N, C-alpha and C positions, 0 to 999 in steps of 0.2 A: 755337343758344342764345337765347331769350326775355329772360333778366336774369344778371346777373353775382352769384356766388355766391361771397361772403367766411363762412369762420370762423378757429378762429386754431388755435395749439397745443396748446390744452387739449381738443379734438375728438377728439385723440388719435388720428389714422388714419394707416397705413402707406402709404409712397409707393404702392406696390402697386395699391390701392384708391382714390386720390385721383384723380377725375377732373373736371375743370370745378371745381374748387372754390382758390379764391384762398388760402391758409395766412397771417396776420398774425400777428408773431414776438410772444413775451412772453419779459421779461425778469426773472431773478430773482438773486438774490447770495448765493451759497455764501461763507460766511466773510469776506463784505467784497468778493469780486471780482463783478463783475456778468456773468453768463452771458445770452447771448440765443438762445434755443432758437426754432430758425423752424420746427418741426411734423415734423421729420425722424424717427418714432420709430425708424426700420431702426438709424438712427447713432447713436442717445440707446443709453450707454453706462449703462445700469441697474443693472446688477451693482454699477460702481462709485458710482452717486450711490445708491441706498442700504444699501449697505455702509456708506458717508461720513456718512448718517442715523444709521444703527444705531450710529456710533462717538462723533456728538456734532456733527458739524457742522452750522453753523447756516446756514439758508435762511432768504431773505424773502423775501416776494412779494408785488407791487402791480397794482393794476389797468391793462389797457390803457386809453390816456387820451384824452381827446376828440380832441388835437393828432395822433392818427397814425391817428384812423378820418377825420379831415378830409384829411390824407397820401395814404393807401391810395383812396379813393372818388372825391377829386373830377378824376384821370385820367379815370377810367368814366364820371362823369357828364358830362365833358367829350366825350367818343367817342360820349355819347349813347343809355349804356346804362343801366337802372335798376340797383338792388342788394337785396340780399336776404344780412344779416347774421346768422347764428346763434350767440349768445352764449352765453356760460355766465350759470349761474342767477343772476338777481338775488338770491335769498337769499343767495350766499355771496360777493359782490364786487360793485364799483360798476363793473364796465365795464360792463353792461348801459344805467347810466345814462349813463354818457360816450358811449355808439355812439348811445343814442337824441338826447342832446345835439347831436351832429356834424350827425345824419339830417336834426334840425330845421333848422337852420343852412343846410344843406347844401339840403335845399330849395325856402327861402325865396331863394335865390340860382337855382336851375336849377329853377324852377318847372315844366317840362315833363314832369321826371322823379320817379322814386318810390325811396323807398329804405323798405325794414321791416327792422325788429331782430326778431329772433324769441326770447325768452325761453325758453329749453331747458326752466328749471329744473332742469337739471343738470350736469354737466362731464362732462370726459372723454370717453367714446364715448358718453355720454348727450347731447352735442351733436353729437356727429360721424354716428351716426345720423341727427340732424335734416339735416345736411350734405349727407349722401348722399340721402338724399331730394327733397330742394332742388336739386341737380345736376341729379338724374332731371326732376323738372318742368323744369327751363330745357331740357334735350333734348330733352322733348317739346314745347316750344312755346306750354307753358299762360303765360297772361298773369300778370305778375307780381303785380297786387292777388289775380287769383284762386288764384295759388299760396301770398302771403301767410296768407289763409284757410285754405287745406288745412294750412299746417304749422301755423298754431296751435291747429288743433282736430287734429291730430296729439301736438301734446306733452304730455296726459297719456298717450297710450299709449309712449310713449318710455322700458321700463320699464329700472330700473337699481336692482341692489342689490349691496351689499358688504360685507366685513367688513375688520376691521384685526388685527393681531397684538398689537399697543403703542396700550393705549389711552390711554398719555402723551400721543400727540401729537393724538390728539381733545381734550385736557385743555387742552393748549397752547395751541389755537386755538379754545377756549371752547366747545366743542361737546358735550363733556361735564364735570359737577362734578369736583373734584380727589379728595372723597368718593367720586363712583362708581366713578372709575376705578380708587383704592385697593382698593375693595372688590371691581368685577370681575376686577383683575391677580390677588388673591389667590384667587377660587373658581372663577379659570381662565373666567370668561363673557366669552363674544364676539359682540357686538352685530351683529343685521345690520339694516343702515341703506340708507338711502333717498331721494330727494329728493318729498318731500311738493308738494302743490297750489301752494303759495308758493313753492318753489324752496329750503325748508329743509330740511338733511340732518337727520333724525329714526329712532330705533329702532323698526323695524316686532314683532321678536320677537329674544330671545335664545337663543343655545346654548352649552353648555357643552364646551369642548375644541375645534380646530379641525376637528377631523373631523366633529363633529356641526353646526360652522357652515357647511363647505363644501355638507353634505348639505342644509340648510335653504336655502340659497341654489338649489339647486340643486331642491325643493319649490317655491320661489317659482315657476320657472321653468315646472314642471309644472303648478300653477294658473293662471298668467297670458299663455300665450305663445299667441299667434293670429299663424296663418301666412296668412292670407289679407291682412296687411300686410307680410309677406315672413319668409321664413324664416331670413335673413341673422342670427347670435349675434354679439357682440361679448365675449372676455374679457380684462382686462386685472389685471396685476400687478404687485406692486411687490417685483420680482425673487424669485418663489416660482412658480417656472413648475411643479414637481412636482403645487405643489397647482392650478396653472391647468387642468395637461392632466389630472387626475382630474377635475375638474370639466367639462371640455369633453366627456369621456367620458358621465360622467352625463346631459348635454343629449343625447348622441345616443342614449343609450339613450333615454329621453323622447321622442325626436324624433330618428328615423334620417333622414330628410328636411332637419333644420338643417344651415346652411354657418357652420361655426365657425372665427371670427380669434381667436388668440391672440396677444397680444403686452405688452413691459413696460410699467407705468402710465406716461401723462407726467409730469416733473419738477413743472410748474406746483403742479398741487394734490397732487399726490403728496409735496410736503411737508408739508402738513395730514395726510394718512392714514397717512404712513411705511413701512417696510418692513414685506413682508406683506400688504397690501394686497391683496383679492380680491375682483375686482367684475363684475358681470355685467351684461349690456343685451340689450335683444331690443325687438321691435314685442309687445305686449300689450293685454290688457282696460286698464282705467284702473286706475294705481299704487293 
């Protein structure tokens, strides 16, 4: 290993595929009770969580603060290792800026060490696939500064397209207006969303009805996927496994060589997209 790789619970990575990645915990509050999510998606009770959201549970999330990064990064630097951290998008969270502040402070103290913060311009598997790539580069012995450039260059190719079932969750977090949510709900309009080049969530197309929305996401994979960067494909869902498996079948029909991982969508960003979220993450041409 040439450097230590960090991600956080938002990376959505199942324990079965996490290798050589340290996962930072994320705290969120459900009906006033603090829950610490350590990143173990396989032990996360997604059904209960998303049912709770559907039934009115109030979930609050907050950024990972600078102190958390200082606490976890310092022992690594003291041991003589460099660090790469894959952050959720700066366009949707202040976590990236908190990590950068911690890195700057620590590199002033540990002048022989290097820390690089990758702005994934995404969330969920959107930063998870970049963390997997970072770990692979470290295992290969790639120099940390060279790896940092490779990862930054890879960000635009970490494609992520998703839809939601209830537009009110996006309205409540300011992603769409109340009028748009109301009209979309009445007309059964499902937006297809993605993280743009600034890391903000925007709509790239719309579909009428859930079935058409799933087909539209699969069409994005057909249009954009690029196997030269890897055949691993990831699908996360807000407790809608049947839809996720349907999307998986569509991906495999388009590309029989695709290696598809399906799991629940992590709770931290899941609070903002709600039950019925369905996302597809893969390496492709620029978003």
